[in-house]
C-alpha positions as CSV (number, residue, x, y, z in Angstrom):
1,M,0.0,0.0,0.0
2,Q,1.5,3.3,-1.1
3,R,2.1,5.9,1.6
4,Q,-0.2,8.9,1.2
5,P,1.5,12.4,1.1
6,L,0.8,14.1,4.5
7,E,-0.3,17.2,2.7
8,Q,-3.2,15.3,1.1
9,L,-4.4,14.1,4.5
10,L,-4.3,17.6,5.8
11,E,-6.2,18.9,2.8
12,R,-8.9,16.4,3.5
13,L,-9.3,17.5,7.1
14,E,-9.4,21.2,5.8
15,H,-12.1,20.3,3.3
16,R,-14.2,18.7,6.0
17,N,-13.7,21.6,8.4
18,L,-11.9,19.3,10.8
19,R,-8.4,20.7,10.7
20,R,-7.4,22.1,14.1
21,L,-5.4,25.2,14.6
22,R,-3.5,26.4,17.7
23,H,-4.0,30.0,18.9
24,T,-1.4,31.5,21.2
25,V,-2.7,33.2,24.4
26,Q,-0.3,36.0,25.0
27,S,-1.3,37.4,28.3
28,F,-4.1,38.1,30.9
29,P,-5.0,41.7,31.1
30,E,-6.1,41.6,34.8
31,R,-3.7,40.2,37.3
32,G,-5.1,37.1,39.1
33,N,-8.0,36.8,36.7
34,R,-8.0,35.0,33.4
35,A,-11.6,35.6,32.4
36,E,-10.2,37.9,29.7
37,V,-7.2,36.9,27.6
38,I,-5.1,38.4,24.8
39,V,-5.1,36.1,21.9
40,E,-2.9,37.0,19.0
41,G,-3.2,40.7,19.8
42,R,-7.0,40.7,20.4
43,R,-8.6,41.1,23.8
44,L,-11.3,38.4,24.3
45,V,-13.5,37.2,27.1
46,D,-12.6,33.5,27.5
47,F,-15.7,31.2,27.8
48,S,-13.7,28.0,26.9
49,S,-11.5,27.5,29.9
50,N,-12.0,24.7,32.4
51,D,-10.7,27.0,35.2
52,Y,-14.1,26.6,36.9
53,L,-13.1,28.2,40.3
54,G,-10.9,30.9,38.8
55,L,-7.8,29.7,40.5
56,A,-5.4,29.2,37.6
57,A,-4.1,32.8,37.8
58,H,-4.5,33.2,41.6
59,P,-1.5,34.9,43.1
60,A,-1.4,32.5,46.1
61,L,-0.9,29.5,43.8
62,A,1.9,31.3,42.0
63,A,3.5,32.2,45.4
64,A,3.3,28.7,46.6
65,M,4.9,27.4,43.4
66,A,7.7,30.0,43.5
67,E,8.5,29.3,47.2
68,C,8.6,25.5,46.6
69,A,10.8,26.0,43.5
70,S,13.3,28.0,45.6
71,R,13.6,25.0,47.9
72,C,13.1,22.0,45.6
73,G,14.0,23.2,42.2
74,S,11.9,23.2,39.0
75,G,11.9,19.5,38.2
76,S,11.6,16.2,40.1
77,G,14.5,14.6,38.2
78,A,13.1,11.0,38.1
79,S,10.0,8.9,38.3
80,H,8.2,8.5,41.6
81,L,9.5,4.9,42.1
82,V,13.2,6.0,41.6
83,S,14.0,9.2,43.3
84,G,11.4,11.7,42.1
85,H,8.8,11.3,44.9
86,G,9.1,14.3,47.2
87,A,7.5,15.6,50.4
88,E,5.1,17.9,48.5
89,H,3.8,14.9,46.5
90,A,3.3,12.8,49.7
91,A,1.5,15.7,51.4
92,L,-0.8,16.3,48.4
93,E,-1.7,12.7,48.1
94,E,-2.7,12.6,51.8
95,E,-4.8,15.7,51.4
96,L,-6.5,14.5,48.3
97,A,-7.3,11.2,50.0
98,A,-8.9,13.1,53.0
99,F,-10.8,15.5,50.6
100,T,-12.3,12.6,48.7
101,G,-12.9,10.4,51.7
102,R,-10.7,7.6,50.5
103,E,-7.9,5.6,52.1
104,R,-5.2,6.7,49.7
105,A,-4.5,8.8,46.5
106,L,-1.9,8.5,43.8
107,L,-0.6,11.4,41.7
108,F,-0.3,11.2,38.0
109,C,1.1,13.7,35.5
110,T,-2.1,14.1,33.6
111,G,-5.7,12.9,33.7
112,Y,-5.0,11.0,30.5
113,M,-2.2,9.1,32.1
114,A,-4.4,8.4,35.2
115,N,-7.1,6.8,33.2
116,L,-4.6,4.8,31.1
117,G,-3.1,3.6,34.4
118,V,-6.2,2.6,36.2
119,M,-7.9,0.9,33.3
120,S,-4.9,-1.1,32.2
121,A,-4.2,-2.2,35.8
122,L,-7.8,-3.4,36.6
123,A,-8.7,-5.1,33.3
124,D,-6.8,-7.9,31.5
125,R,-6.9,-10.1,28.5
126,G,-9.7,-12.5,28.6
127,E,-11.9,-10.0,30.4
128,A,-14.1,-7.2,29.3
129,A,-14.2,-3.4,30.0
130,L,-17.5,-1.7,29.7
131,L,-17.7,2.0,29.0
132,D,-20.3,4.7,28.4
133,R,-20.4,5.4,24.7
134,L,-19.4,9.1,25.3
135,S,-16.6,8.3,27.7
136,H,-13.4,10.4,27.5
137,A,-10.8,9.2,24.9
138,S,-8.4,8.4,27.8
139,L,-10.8,5.8,29.3
140,I,-11.3,4.2,25.8
141,D,-7.6,4.1,25.2
142,G,-7.0,2.7,28.7
143,G,-9.4,-0.1,28.0
144,L,-7.7,-0.8,24.7
145,L,-4.3,-0.8,26.3
146,S,-5.4,-3.3,28.9
147,G,-6.1,-6.0,26.2
148,A,-9.6,-6.6,27.5
149,R,-12.5,-6.7,25.2
150,L,-13.9,-3.2,25.0
151,R,-17.7,-2.8,25.1
152,R,-19.7,0.4,25.1
153,Y,-23.3,1.0,26.3
154,A,-25.7,3.8,25.2
155,H,-24.9,7.1,26.8
156,C,-26.1,7.5,30.4
157,D,-28.3,4.3,30.0
158,A,-27.8,2.4,33.3
159,G,-30.3,-0.2,32.1
160,A,-28.2,-1.0,29.0
161,A,-25.1,-1.2,31.2
162,R,-26.8,-3.7,33.5
163,R,-28.0,-5.9,30.6
164,M,-24.5,-5.9,29.1
165,L,-23.0,-6.8,32.4
166,A,-25.4,-9.7,32.7
167,D,-25.1,-11.2,29.2
168,G,-21.4,-10.9,28.6
169,S,-19.5,-14.0,27.5
170,R,-16.5,-12.7,29.4
171,R,-16.3,-11.5,32.9
172,T,-16.5,-7.7,33.0
173,A,-13.6,-6.5,35.1
174,V,-14.3,-2.7,34.9
175,L,-17.3,-0.5,34.4
176,A,-16.1,3.0,33.6
177,T,-17.7,6.4,33.0
178,D,-17.2,10.1,33.2
179,G,-18.9,11.7,36.1
180,V,-19.6,15.0,34.3
181,F,-19.3,14.5,30.5
182,S,-16.8,17.1,29.3
183,M,-18.5,17.9,26.0
184,D,-22.2,17.5,27.0
185,G,-22.2,18.7,30.6
186,D,-24.6,16.0,31.7
187,V,-24.0,13.7,34.7
188,A,-23.8,9.9,34.6
189,P,-26.5,7.9,36.5
190,L,-23.9,7.0,39.1
191,A,-26.2,5.4,41.8
192,E,-27.6,2.9,39.2
193,L,-24.2,2.2,37.8
194,A,-22.8,1.5,41.2
195,Q,-25.5,-0.9,42.0
196,A,-25.0,-2.7,38.7
197,A,-21.2,-2.9,39.1
198,R,-21.6,-4.3,42.6
199,A,-24.1,-6.9,41.5
200,H,-21.8,-8.3,38.9
201,G,-18.5,-8.0,40.7
202,A,-17.0,-5.2,38.4
203,W,-14.8,-2.4,39.5
204,L,-16.6,0.9,39.0
205,V,-14.2,3.7,37.8
206,V,-15.5,7.2,37.7
207,D,-13.5,10.0,36.0
208,D,-14.8,13.1,37.7
209,A,-12.4,15.5,36.0
210,H,-15.1,18.1,35.4
211,G,-17.1,17.6,38.7
212,I,-14.4,17.5,41.4
213,G,-14.0,20.8,43.1
214,V,-17.3,22.2,41.6
215,M,-20.2,19.8,42.1
216,G,-21.5,18.6,45.5
217,P,-22.3,20.5,48.7
218,N,-18.6,20.6,49.6
219,G,-17.1,20.5,46.1
220,R,-16.2,16.8,46.3
221,G,-17.8,16.1,42.9
222,V,-20.8,14.3,41.5
223,L,-20.2,11.3,43.8
224,E,-21.0,13.6,46.8
225,S,-24.0,15.0,44.9
226,A,-25.3,11.5,44.4
227,G,-24.6,10.5,48.0
228,L,-22.2,7.8,47.0
229,T,-19.4,6.5,49.2
230,A,-16.0,5.0,48.7
231,E,-17.5,1.6,48.9
232,D,-20.0,2.5,46.1
233,V,-17.3,3.9,43.8
234,P,-14.0,2.3,44.7
235,A,-11.9,4.0,42.0
236,L,-12.2,7.8,41.6
237,V,-10.1,9.7,39.0
238,G,-9.8,13.5,39.4
239,T,-7.8,16.2,37.6
240,L,-5.9,19.1,39.1
241,G,-5.7,21.3,36.0
242,K,-9.4,22.2,35.9
243,A,-11.2,23.4,39.1
244,F,-7.9,23.4,41.1
245,G,-6.1,25.6,38.5
246,S,-2.8,23.8,38.4
247,F,-1.7,20.6,36.6
248,G,-1.8,16.8,37.0
249,A,-4.3,14.2,38.2
250,F,-4.9,11.6,40.8
251,V,-6.6,8.2,41.4
252,A,-8.2,7.8,44.9
253,G,-9.4,4.6,46.4
254,P,-8.6,1.7,48.8
255,S,-5.0,1.2,49.8
256,A,-4.9,-2.1,47.9
257,L,-5.9,-0.4,44.7
258,I,-3.2,2.2,45.1
259,E,-0.6,-0.5,45.7
260,L,-1.7,-2.3,42.6
261,L,-1.3,0.9,40.5
262,L,2.2,1.3,41.9
263,Q,3.0,-2.2,40.5
264,K,1.1,-2.2,37.3
265,A,0.2,1.3,36.0
266,R,2.8,1.9,33.3
267,S,1.7,5.5,32.9
268,Y,2.8,6.0,36.5
269,M,5.8,3.8,36.7
270,Y,7.6,4.9,33.5
271,T,7.5,8.7,33.6
272,T,9.1,11.5,35.4
273,A,7.2,12.7,38.5
274,L,5.2,15.9,38.5
275,P,7.4,18.8,39.6
276,Q,7.1,19.5,43.4
277,P,6.2,23.2,42.8
278,V,3.1,22.1,40.9
279,A,2.1,19.9,43.9
280,A,2.7,22.8,46.3
281,A,0.5,25.1,44.1
282,T,-2.2,22.4,44.1
283,R,-2.1,22.1,47.9
284,E,-2.8,25.8,48.1
285,A,-5.6,25.5,45.6
286,L,-7.2,22.7,47.6
287,R,-7.2,24.9,50.7
288,I,-8.7,27.9,48.9
289,A,-11.4,25.7,47.2
290,Q,-12.5,24.4,50.6
291,R,-12.4,27.7,52.3
292,E,-14.0,29.9,49.6
293,R,-17.1,27.9,48.7
294,W,-18.5,31.0,47.0
295,R,-16.3,30.1,44.0
296,R,-18.2,27.0,43.1
297,E,-21.5,28.6,44.0
298,R,-20.8,31.5,41.7
299,A,-19.8,29.2,38.8
300,L,-23.1,27.3,39.1
301,E,-25.1,30.5,39.6
302,L,-23.6,32.0,36.4
303,A,-24.5,28.8,34.6
304,R,-28.1,29.1,35.7
305,R,-28.1,32.8,34.6
306,F,-26.7,31.9,31.2
307,R,-29.3,29.2,30.7
308,A,-32.2,31.4,31.6
309,A,-31.0,34.3,29.4
310,A,-30.2,31.9,26.5
311,G,-33.7,30.4,26.7
312,Q,-35.3,33.8,26.5
313,A,-33.0,34.8,23.6
314,G,-34.0,31.6,21.6
315,V,-30.5,30.0,21.8
316,A,-30.9,26.2,21.9
317,L,-28.9,24.5,24.7
318,A,-28.2,20.9,25.6
319,D,-29.5,19.7,29.0
320,S,-26.8,20.5,31.6
321,A,-26.8,21.8,35.2
322,T,-23.1,22.1,35.3
323,P,-20.7,25.0,34.2
324,I,-20.4,23.2,30.8
325,Q,-23.1,24.5,28.5
326,P,-23.1,23.1,24.9
327,I,-24.9,24.8,22.0
328,P,-25.7,22.2,19.4
329,L,-25.1,23.3,15.8
330,G,-25.1,20.1,13.8
331,S,-22.1,20.5,11.5
332,A,-18.4,21.4,11.7
333,G,-18.8,24.3,9.3
334,A,-21.6,25.8,11.3
335,A,-19.6,25.5,14.5
336,L,-16.6,27.1,13.0
337,R,-18.6,30.0,11.5
338,A,-20.1,30.6,14.9
339,Q,-16.7,30.5,16.6
340,Q,-15.4,33.1,14.2
341,A,-18.4,35.4,14.6
342,L,-18.1,35.3,18.3
343,R,-14.4,36.0,18.2
344,A,-15.2,39.1,16.0
345,A,-17.6,40.1,18.8
346,G,-15.0,39.8,21.5
347,F,-15.6,36.3,22.8
348,W,-13.4,33.1,22.9
349,V,-15.7,30.2,22.5
350,V,-14.3,27.1,20.7
351,A,-16.1,25.0,18.1
352,I,-16.1,21.3,19.1
353,R,-15.9,19.0,16.1
354,A,-15.4,15.3,15.3
355,P,-13.8,13.1,16.5
356,T,-14.2,14.9,19.9
357,V,-17.9,14.6,19.3
358,P,-19.8,12.4,16.8
359,E,-20.2,13.8,13.3
360,G,-23.5,15.7,13.1
361,R,-23.3,16.7,16.8
362,E,-20.8,19.5,16.4
363,R,-21.3,22.4,18.8
364,L,-20.0,25.4,20.7
365,R,-18.9,24.6,24.2
366,V,-19.5,27.5,26.7
367,T,-17.9,27.2,30.1
368,L,-18.8,29.4,33.1
369,T,-16.3,30.1,35.8
370,A,-16.1,32.0,39.1
371,A,-13.9,34.6,37.4
372,H,-16.7,35.8,35.0
373,R,-18.9,38.8,35.6
374,E,-22.7,38.9,35.1
375,D,-22.3,41.6,32.4
376,Q,-19.9,39.4,30.5
377,V,-22.4,36.5,30.6
378,D,-25.2,38.7,29.4
379,A,-23.1,40.1,26.6
380,L,-22.2,36.6,25.4
381,V,-25.9,35.6,25.3
382,E,-26.7,38.8,23.3
383,A,-24.0,37.8,20.8
384,L,-25.2,34.2,20.6
385,S,-28.7,35.4,19.9
386,R,-27.4,37.0,16.7
387,V,-25.0,34.2,15.8
388,C,-26.9,31.0,16.4
389,A,-30.5,31.6,17.7
390,R,-33.0,29.0,16.5
């Protein structure tokens, strides 16, 4: 088979409106607040960030990072299992375990690596891994990496998951789902999934990257919202680069699970440890998030304000009670045109296209954060009413 010129592949993506471009964020006009950004010389209100609590530019995180760097240096120098595991890592793991109500937590460099690690450690050849059809790519790739047979049930359909657990020809080792779905903003039926996993002896893995820190009475995520315990959901994955405004991820669960990941999770074992200054900044973010509950309350209140105003303006929204608010547009071209029109109006809202979402379900993805102002939200809705009202 003849190798295709790379230019032809790129041209096909361009023709289908699927070619991705990077845009450089040059600065943040207001110190400590990244709701507004300078992108390639233009000042824009950023409604695409996952910085839900407005902590990514918080001066206390920068100070904690700088102080730790002055003591520990900028890099860890080795993997956790060699000589890269430091005191800040250990302290953060203990604090994350306490925050999530689990015996132990294990730090990973990214959420992608955390999902690869936990999926490949818990499922094996000859077994099956069962995932929600809209699960994050990292859960899918982790299932594939494990060598288990990958099966997928209809989105948020706990009944379909239960039936597939019952009729499988192979033992299902893992049932995995997002907590809050990153592109849809809806929440998995976690209580029903927990019951089904327990009944069939499967590990339930919940990736709550977009819920941890934001959802629940105390910001402990959608598991707290659903009233679920560590026994109900033994494997919890969370990220640190969204609500907590830093970088990295963790898996929290029983001590035996963490010990297994130390032995089997290749994405933990064979990579350099997260820099200690990042862990120090995250520890500060965790303290602020628990102390300043107004941040998550504000993000959720602004989401409600946005939904109410969009409804009055005739802007169609997907069903979401989280800070993620998708606006379905139905084609890559329509989504790109809407993105460009909003940028011209002073807003940074990114078009989401295949393969991130299925073809025909392209959208804009609006995210609300504690850093936004009410007038910015109202102005975005007014612009959306011109760009994509039904």
